[in-house]
Structure formats: structure tokens, C-alpha cells
VEXROBA-679319 format. One record per residue (C-alpha): x negated, y, z; residue in three letters. Coordinates in Angstrom, 2 decimals. Layout:
BEGIN
- X; Y; Z; resn
- X; Y; Z; ALA
...
end
This chain:
BEGIN
- X; Y; Z; resn
- -112.70; -24.19; -44.62; UNK
- -113.22; -24.81; -48.34; UNK
- -111.61; -28.07; -49.39; UNK
- -112.24; -29.28; -52.96; UNK
- -109.24; -31.55; -52.77; UNK
- -106.90; -28.53; -52.66; UNK
- -107.38; -28.21; -56.41; UNK
- -105.98; -31.70; -56.77; UNK
- -103.17; -31.11; -54.29; UNK
- -101.99; -27.94; -55.99; UNK
- -101.21; -28.24; -59.70; UNK
- -100.73; -24.79; -61.26; UNK
- -97.56; -24.60; -63.32; UNK
- -97.53; -23.55; -66.97; UNK
- -101.31; -23.39; -66.98; UNK
- -101.80; -23.79; -70.73; UNK
- -98.99; -21.33; -71.38; UNK
- -100.53; -18.77; -69.06; UNK
- -103.95; -19.14; -70.77; UNK
- -102.34; -18.77; -74.18; UNK
- -100.28; -15.77; -73.12; UNK
- -102.98; -13.86; -71.25; UNK
- -105.66; -14.91; -73.78; UNK
- -108.65; -14.22; -71.51; UNK
- -111.82; -13.11; -73.30; UNK
- -115.42; -12.91; -72.11; UNK
- -116.06; -9.82; -70.02; UNK
- -112.41; -8.98; -69.28; UNK
- -111.25; -8.10; -65.78; UNK
- -108.52; -10.05; -63.96; UNK
- -106.18; -9.44; -61.04; UNK
- -104.33; -12.40; -59.49; UNK
- -101.72; -11.06; -57.07; UNK
- -100.84; -14.54; -55.73; UNK
- -104.11; -16.42; -56.15; UNK
- -103.26; -19.34; -53.84; UNK
- -105.73; -22.17; -54.50; UNK
- -107.09; -20.64; -57.72; UNK
- -105.23; -22.98; -60.03; UNK
- -104.77; -20.29; -62.70; UNK
- -107.62; -18.03; -61.55; UNK
- -110.35; -20.66; -61.88; UNK
- -109.57; -21.28; -65.55; UNK
- -109.25; -17.57; -66.35; UNK
- -112.51; -16.68; -64.60; UNK
- -114.25; -19.54; -66.39; UNK
- -113.20; -17.87; -69.67; UNK
- -114.08; -14.30; -68.74; UNK
- -117.16; -14.90; -66.52; UNK
- -116.38; -11.48; -65.14; UNK
- -116.28; -12.12; -61.42; UNK
- -117.51; -8.67; -60.44; UNK
- -114.47; -6.83; -61.83; UNK
- -111.89; -9.40; -60.83; UNK
- -109.72; -9.52; -57.70; UNK
- -107.87; -12.41; -56.07; UNK
- -105.08; -11.56; -53.59; UNK
- -103.11; -13.77; -51.24; UNK
- -101.49; -13.34; -47.81; UNK
- -101.87; -16.96; -46.72; UNK
- -104.80; -17.56; -44.38; UNK
- -105.34; -21.12; -45.67; UNK
- -105.48; -19.89; -49.27; UNK
- -107.88; -17.07; -48.38; UNK
- -110.22; -19.47; -46.58; UNK
- -110.16; -21.74; -49.61; UNK
- -110.89; -18.89; -52.03; UNK
- -113.76; -17.59; -49.94; UNK
- -115.31; -21.04; -49.86; UNK
- -114.80; -21.72; -53.53; UNK
- -116.27; -18.41; -54.68; UNK
- -118.99; -18.11; -52.08; UNK
- -121.95; -16.45; -53.79; UNK
- -119.81; -14.97; -56.58; UNK
- -119.03; -11.23; -56.64; UNK
- -115.26; -11.72; -57.07; UNK
- -113.28; -9.62; -54.62; UNK
- -110.91; -11.61; -52.36; UNK
- -108.20; -9.67; -50.53; UNK
- -105.92; -10.91; -47.80; UNK
- -102.71; -8.93; -48.25; UNK
- -99.17; -9.10; -49.49; UNK
- -99.14; -8.15; -53.16; UNK
- -97.11; -4.94; -52.72; UNK
- -99.63; -3.48; -50.23; UNK
- -102.47; -4.64; -52.46; UNK
- -101.02; -2.95; -55.53; UNK
- -100.59; 0.35; -53.62; UNK
- -104.20; 0.13; -52.51; UNK
- -105.55; -0.61; -55.97; UNK
- -103.56; 2.25; -57.50; UNK
- -104.98; 4.60; -54.88; UNK
- -108.50; 3.45; -55.82; UNK
- -107.77; 3.98; -59.53; UNK
- -108.45; 0.34; -60.44; UNK
- -107.26; -1.14; -63.73; UNK
- -107.45; -4.62; -65.25; UNK
- -107.25; -6.40; -68.60; UNK
- -105.00; -9.13; -67.18; UNK
- -102.65; -9.42; -64.23; UNK
- -100.91; -12.61; -63.07; UNK
- -98.27; -13.05; -60.35; UNK
- -96.93; -16.51; -59.53; UNK
- -94.01; -16.05; -57.14; UNK
- -93.62; -19.73; -56.25; UNK
- -94.46; -21.52; -53.00; UNK
- -97.68; -23.51; -53.37; UNK
- -97.73; -27.29; -53.10; UNK
- -99.99; -27.22; -49.97; UNK
- -97.44; -24.96; -48.27; UNK
- -94.63; -27.36; -49.10; UNK
- -96.55; -30.54; -48.42; UNK
- -98.00; -29.61; -45.05; UNK
- -95.24; -30.22; -42.51; UNK
- -96.81; -27.85; -39.99; UNK
- -96.13; -24.89; -42.28; UNK
- -92.37; -25.41; -41.88; UNK
- -91.39; -24.89; -45.49; UNK
- -90.08; -28.38; -46.22; UNK
- -86.86; -29.97; -45.00; UNK
- -88.20; -33.45; -45.81; UNK
- -91.15; -33.24; -43.38; UNK
- -91.15; -32.81; -39.64; UNK
- -92.61; -29.46; -38.58; UNK
- -92.08; -26.26; -36.69; UNK
- -89.54; -23.71; -37.95; UNK
- -92.18; -21.36; -39.31; UNK
- -92.07; -20.64; -43.10; UNK
- -94.43; -17.63; -42.83; UNK
- -96.69; -17.08; -45.82; UNK
- -98.65; -14.64; -43.66; UNK
- -99.38; -16.32; -40.30; UNK
- -99.96; -12.92; -38.69; UNK
- -96.46; -11.61; -39.07; UNK
- -93.90; -11.85; -36.27; UNK
- -90.73; -13.00; -38.00; UNK
- -90.38; -16.82; -38.28; UNK
- -87.71; -19.23; -39.39; UNK
- -87.25; -20.20; -35.75; UNK
- -86.17; -16.68; -34.84; UNK
- -83.73; -16.51; -37.69; UNK
- -81.96; -19.83; -36.99; UNK
- -81.92; -19.41; -33.23; UNK
- -81.34; -15.64; -32.81; UNK
- -79.60; -14.17; -35.81; UNK
- -75.82; -13.75; -35.75; UNK
- -73.51; -16.02; -37.70; UNK
- -72.61; -13.03; -39.88; UNK
- -76.26; -12.35; -40.76; UNK
- -76.84; -16.02; -41.54; UNK
- -73.87; -16.05; -43.92; UNK
- -75.22; -12.96; -45.64; UNK
- -78.67; -14.46; -46.38; UNK
- -77.17; -17.85; -47.39; UNK
- -75.01; -16.12; -49.98; UNK
- -77.58; -13.50; -51.07; UNK
- -80.77; -15.53; -51.02; UNK
- -79.51; -19.12; -51.15; UNK
- -76.73; -18.39; -53.66; UNK
- -74.35; -20.54; -51.65; UNK
- -70.64; -20.09; -52.14; UNK
- -69.15; -18.00; -49.32; UNK
- -66.99; -20.81; -47.94; UNK
- -69.92; -23.23; -47.70; UNK
- -72.18; -20.49; -46.35; UNK
- -69.75; -19.90; -43.47; UNK
- -69.62; -23.61; -42.76; UNK
- -73.41; -23.97; -42.67; UNK
- -73.90; -20.77; -40.61; UNK
- -71.36; -22.05; -38.04; UNK
- -73.27; -25.35; -37.83; UNK
- -76.52; -23.49; -37.23; UNK
- -75.07; -21.25; -34.51; UNK
- -73.25; -24.09; -32.70; UNK
- -76.26; -26.44; -32.91; UNK
- -78.72; -24.09; -31.23; UNK
- -81.46; -24.30; -30.15; UNK
- -83.19; -25.81; -33.24; UNK
- -86.67; -27.14; -32.65; UNK
- -87.91; -28.43; -36.01; UNK
- -87.39; -28.41; -39.75; UNK
- -86.15; -32.03; -39.86; UNK
- -83.70; -31.44; -37.02; UNK
- -82.29; -28.41; -38.80; UNK
- -82.04; -30.17; -42.17; UNK
- -80.32; -33.22; -40.61; UNK
- -77.97; -30.95; -38.69; UNK
- -76.93; -29.11; -41.86; UNK
- -76.52; -32.35; -43.82; UNK
- -74.43; -34.05; -41.11; UNK
- -71.04; -34.97; -42.50; UNK
- -71.90; -33.69; -45.98; UNK
- -72.32; -36.34; -48.64; UNK
- -74.72; -35.76; -51.52; UNK
- -76.41; -37.54; -54.42; UNK
- -79.36; -35.55; -55.71; UNK
- -79.64; -32.18; -54.02; UNK
- -80.02; -32.16; -50.23; UNK
- -77.39; -29.92; -48.57; UNK
- -80.16; -27.97; -46.79; UNK
- -82.00; -27.00; -49.99; UNK
- -80.42; -23.61; -50.48; UNK
- -80.42; -22.87; -46.74; UNK
- -84.21; -23.41; -46.55; UNK
- -84.67; -21.25; -49.63; UNK
- -82.61; -18.47; -48.09; UNK
- -84.44; -18.59; -44.75; UNK
- -87.85; -18.67; -46.48; UNK
- -86.98; -15.62; -48.63; UNK
- -85.71; -13.74; -45.57; UNK
- -88.79; -14.64; -43.48; UNK
- -91.20; -13.35; -46.17; UNK
- -89.02; -10.58; -47.64; UNK
- -89.84; -12.09; -51.02; UNK
- -87.27; -10.29; -53.15; UNK
- -87.88; -6.92; -51.49; UNK
- -91.57; -7.23; -52.15; UNK
- -91.07; -8.17; -55.79; UNK
- -88.59; -5.30; -56.34; UNK
- -91.06; -2.76; -54.83; UNK
- -94.06; -4.11; -56.74; UNK
- -92.74; -4.55; -60.30; UNK
- -92.39; -0.82; -61.17; UNK
- -96.00; -0.23; -60.09; UNK
- -97.82; -3.04; -61.88; UNK
- -98.23; -1.23; -65.22; UNK
- -100.32; 1.45; -63.50; UNK
- -102.96; -1.25; -62.92; UNK
- -103.16; -2.39; -66.53; UNK
- -105.55; -1.06; -69.13; UNK
- -104.27; -0.25; -72.60; UNK
- -103.35; -3.57; -74.28; UNK
- -103.68; -5.27; -70.90; UNK
- -101.55; -8.39; -70.44; UNK
- -99.14; -9.20; -67.63; UNK
- -97.85; -12.67; -66.77; UNK
- -95.20; -13.35; -64.13; UNK
- -93.99; -16.80; -63.06; UNK
- -90.71; -17.18; -61.20; UNK
- -88.99; -20.21; -59.73; UNK
- -85.36; -19.26; -59.18; UNK
- -82.78; -16.97; -60.74; UNK
- -83.04; -14.26; -58.08; UNK
- -86.72; -13.67; -58.84; UNK
- -86.32; -14.05; -62.59; UNK
- -83.43; -11.60; -62.68; UNK
- -85.67; -8.90; -61.09; UNK
- -88.51; -9.61; -63.52; UNK
- -86.23; -9.69; -66.55; UNK
- -84.60; -6.38; -65.62; UNK
- -88.01; -4.75; -64.98; UNK
- -89.38; -5.87; -68.37; UNK
- -86.20; -4.74; -70.11; UNK
- -86.45; -1.26; -68.60; UNK
- -90.23; -0.96; -69.08; UNK
- -89.97; -1.87; -72.76; UNK
- -86.63; -0.25; -73.59; UNK
- -87.87; 3.01; -75.10; UNK
- -89.48; 1.66; -78.25; UNK
- -92.82; 3.32; -79.01; UNK
- -92.43; 5.50; -75.91; UNK
- -92.29; 2.45; -73.60; UNK
- -95.17; 1.68; -71.29; UNK
- -94.79; -2.09; -71.83; UNK
- -94.15; -4.41; -74.77; UNK
- -92.55; -7.76; -74.14; UNK
- -94.56; -10.65; -75.58; UNK
- -92.02; -13.44; -75.27; UNK
- -88.36; -12.56; -75.72; UNK
- -87.28; -15.68; -73.83; UNK
- -88.91; -17.11; -70.74; UNK
- -91.43; -19.89; -71.29; UNK
- -90.65; -23.12; -69.50; UNK
- -92.57; -26.33; -68.87; UNK
- -92.61; -29.03; -71.53; UNK
- -91.91; -32.77; -71.05; UNK
- -95.60; -33.65; -70.63; UNK
- -96.05; -31.23; -67.72; UNK
- -92.76; -32.22; -66.09; UNK
- -93.90; -35.82; -66.18; UNK
- -96.87; -35.09; -63.93; UNK
- -95.59; -32.09; -62.01; UNK
- -91.79; -32.19; -61.34; UNK
- -92.02; -28.92; -59.37; UNK
- -92.57; -27.12; -62.68; UNK
- -88.98; -27.81; -63.76; UNK
- -87.67; -24.48; -62.49; UNK
- -90.70; -22.37; -63.44; UNK
- -90.31; -19.53; -65.97; UNK
- -93.10; -17.44; -67.42; UNK
- -92.54; -13.93; -68.80; UNK
- -95.30; -12.03; -70.57; UNK
- -95.78; -8.35; -71.44; UNK
- -98.48; -6.05; -72.82; UNK
- -99.38; -2.49; -71.81; UNK
- -98.96; -0.05; -74.67; UNK
end
């Protein structure tokens, strides 16, 4: 159901920077691969007024319901899909756009709603699925996966040091069965002192990435995005941790590395980050990085 308050609950990061970088003009087409609650999309569509040739993609049922309610009566196309599958479909259809945006972060409503299972500070089921129709959940990972597999994702996706990853994985295996996010977070933190960063932070990141195959989807999608851009079309990508940003940085380096023969031109040599004014009202923007490129 459409809920106007979602706009207030979800504050899009780097909004002014995205608008400056993509520079939407009247009549231009727009593809949002992670539309969420239309934080960026609403402002871009207001500028272009081209709803008919624009597409909003998300794999979260709650976001899709919101988008359908918000744009009821408008000809904008709303697609429930992961962004890799959507990109393959659009390429097959021969679709191209003037602007493409992908925000790889978890939305505030996902984090703030305990029943989604993303947050270690709120009681909820061990879920963490962005797509509620998929089978793999956080509960299966923490209660069924081997200690060895847990160590692997904690190191690879959580960027934990191997020694600490082994310690946490052993806690998880020995503490089974886990019933809720809060129980798991408290179990990981037990006996581990901390000041600012909760000991379960990286574990929850690792599990979430594994549940949603986030890095795999990004790695598959990036080499295809340029096929969906018109000449001089602009691409904006927002990342929230080094694993994502490393993939995006490497893609843009390769796509722009052949001079005039390159298919893409990097717009900003260094990633754009949030300024003090935004951080003051939206602390979650502190890790956001925006990279921009243009199709040659």
C-alpha cells in the first residue's frame, strides 16, 4: 500500500550531487535500477517529466507496492526484479536511456523495520532478504551453514580478520539454533567489549551480502550497463562499503581506459562523498560514495 510517509522515512543520500552529476533535462529518459522509495527518482522525473520512457526497478515487494501507489496514473514502467535480470531483459528489448542510476545501499525502511531482519539493534526474524520470494534467508545461513563457510563469508564479505572470523563463526555454530536478530547480535557481542562499533556489525553485513548475492549481482551487471546508455548518457552509481566501491572503481577504470576508443568517460576522478550539512541530518550517508561516468 502506498504510504506517503515513506518519503520522510527514507532520505536519499547524495541527492543534490546526483542531480548535479546526472543533470536531468526535460524530455530525457531515466532508468533507476534500485528505485526503492523513489528518493532520487522522484526528483529526476520531476525535472524530465518523461514518465513514459522511464523505468523504475526494485526487487523488494514493499518498495514495488510503494512505487505503484506513488505513480498510479503515470505511464512510468515499474519492474519487480533484481537489477542484473532487469538489465539483461532491457538489453534484449533494445532499450536505451539518457540517465541510469544504481544505489547499492540498503534503504532506511529495510533497516528500520525489525521484521525485515536487517538490523542487529532491533528484534526481528533472521531474514535479510531484499526479495521476499527467494528461498535463502539469514536464518538458514546462521543455523545450517558450516563453520568453514561462515568464516569464508565473514572474511570475504564482512572484511573481518581471519582470527576474529573464526571466533565469531565458532560462537554462531555452538550457539545454535538462533531465533532472532537481537539474539544473534547479543550472542556475537558476548564477552567482547566495544566503544563505538558493535561487534556484530560486520557479521550482519556479511550475512546480508551472502543472502542477496549482492557482490555477484554487481559484478555481473556492471559490464552490461553501458549497452543501455544512449550516446552522452550519464551513469551514476552509489556504493556504501569498500567491496562494492572496489568493483565500481575497477569497472569504470576498464571502461574508460582506452582513451578516445573507450565506451565510457569518467566524470569525477574521485568519488563524491556527503558534506557536513547532509551528514548532520542523515548519518547513514557517511559511507556513501558516488561515481559518475558518461557514454562516449
